[in-house]
C-alpha positions as CSV (number, residue, x, y, z in Angstrom):
1,M,0.2,-0.5,0.0
2,T,3.0,2.4,0.5
3,Q,4.4,1.6,-2.3
4,A,0.6,2.8,-4.3
5,L,0.4,5.7,-2.3
6,S,3.5,7.0,-3.1
7,I,3.2,6.8,-6.8
8,L,-0.2,8.6,-6.4
9,I,0.7,11.2,-4.6
10,E,3.8,11.6,-6.5
11,A,2.2,11.6,-9.8
12,S,-0.5,14.1,-7.9
13,G,2.5,17.0,-7.6
14,Y,4.1,16.2,-4.4
15,R,7.4,14.9,-3.0
16,V,7.6,11.7,-0.7
17,H,9.2,10.1,1.8
18,T,8.6,6.9,3.3
19,A,9.0,4.9,6.3
20,A,8.4,1.3,7.6
21,D,8.0,1.9,11.3
22,V,7.6,4.9,14.2
23,A,11.4,5.2,14.6
24,G,12.2,5.3,10.7
25,A,9.2,8.1,10.0
26,L,9.7,10.4,13.0
27,A,13.7,10.6,11.7
28,A,12.2,11.1,8.8
29,A,9.7,13.6,9.6
30,R,12.2,15.6,11.7
31,A,14.6,16.0,8.8
32,E,12.2,16.7,6.1
33,R,9.7,18.6,8.3
34,P,6.9,18.1,6.1
35,A,4.1,19.7,5.5
36,A,1.7,16.5,5.2
37,L,1.9,13.3,7.1
38,L,0.2,10.0,6.5
39,V,0.5,7.6,8.8
40,D,-0.7,4.1,9.6
41,L,-2.0,3.0,12.8
42,T,-0.5,-0.4,12.9
43,L,3.4,-0.2,12.6
44,P,6.2,-2.9,13.0
45,D,7.4,-1.0,16.2
46,G,4.0,0.5,17.4
47,D,1.6,3.1,16.9
48,G,1.3,5.5,13.9
49,L,-0.6,8.2,16.1
50,A,2.8,8.4,18.6
51,I,4.4,9.8,15.6
52,V,1.8,12.7,15.0
53,T,1.4,13.3,18.9
54,A,5.5,13.6,19.0
55,L,5.8,15.8,16.5
56,A,3.4,17.8,17.1
57,A,5.0,18.7,20.4
58,E,8.0,20.1,18.1
59,P,8.6,23.0,15.9
60,D,7.2,23.3,12.4
61,P,4.8,20.2,12.9
62,P,3.2,19.0,9.7
63,R,0.1,21.0,8.8
64,F,-2.1,18.8,7.6
65,V,-2.4,15.0,9.1
66,V,-4.0,11.9,7.6
67,A,-4.4,8.5,9.7
68,L,-4.9,5.2,7.9
69,T,-6.5,2.6,9.5
70,G,-8.5,-0.8,8.5
71,H,-11.0,-0.1,11.3
72,D,-14.2,2.0,10.5
73,D,-15.6,2.4,13.7
74,P,-16.3,5.7,15.6
75,A,-13.9,5.0,18.5
76,T,-10.7,5.1,16.4
77,D,-12.1,8.1,14.5
78,A,-12.1,9.9,17.8
79,R,-8.3,8.6,18.7
80,C,-7.1,10.0,15.6
81,R,-8.9,13.1,15.8
82,A,-7.7,13.3,19.7
83,A,-4.5,12.8,18.6
84,G,-4.5,15.7,16.2
85,C,-5.1,14.1,13.1
86,D,-7.2,16.1,10.1
87,Q,-8.5,13.4,8.3
88,V,-9.2,9.4,8.7
89,W,-9.4,7.0,5.6
90,V,-10.2,4.0,6.1
91,K,-8.0,1.2,3.6
92,P,-8.5,0.4,1.4
93,V,-9.1,4.4,0.7
94,R,-9.9,5.2,-2.8
95,S,-7.4,7.1,-5.2
96,A,-9.6,10.3,-5.1
97,V,-10.3,10.5,-1.8
98,V,-6.2,10.7,-1.5
99,V,-6.0,13.4,-4.2
100,A,-8.7,15.6,-3.1
101,G,-8.0,15.3,0.5
102,L,-4.2,16.2,0.4
103,R,-5.2,19.3,-2.2
104,A,-7.8,20.4,0.0
105,G,-5.5,20.1,3.1
106,L,-2.4,21.6,1.9
107,D,-3.6,23.6,-1.3
108,G,-6.8,24.9,-0.3
């Protein structure tokens, strides 16, 4: 899924950096200071929301944050929004949702 999203997002005109786990995502985000952050909730070394909360407490946090989850329920949505996510996308997410969401969150 990461590769497919990367291709789609790059084709939409955005630069993409990926990471496979919480530690890698934090390191990449701290080095690059991205405008947007898309995080999966389930990562090999922890909860993706740990990335969101850690970066929110630092200077220059991402201005648009999206959580990706396989759980379409109110509790998951509430947990993501409480952590600072602007949107919650349920997998599998349609490409039109990704492109429109990024454009609205970053450009609109």
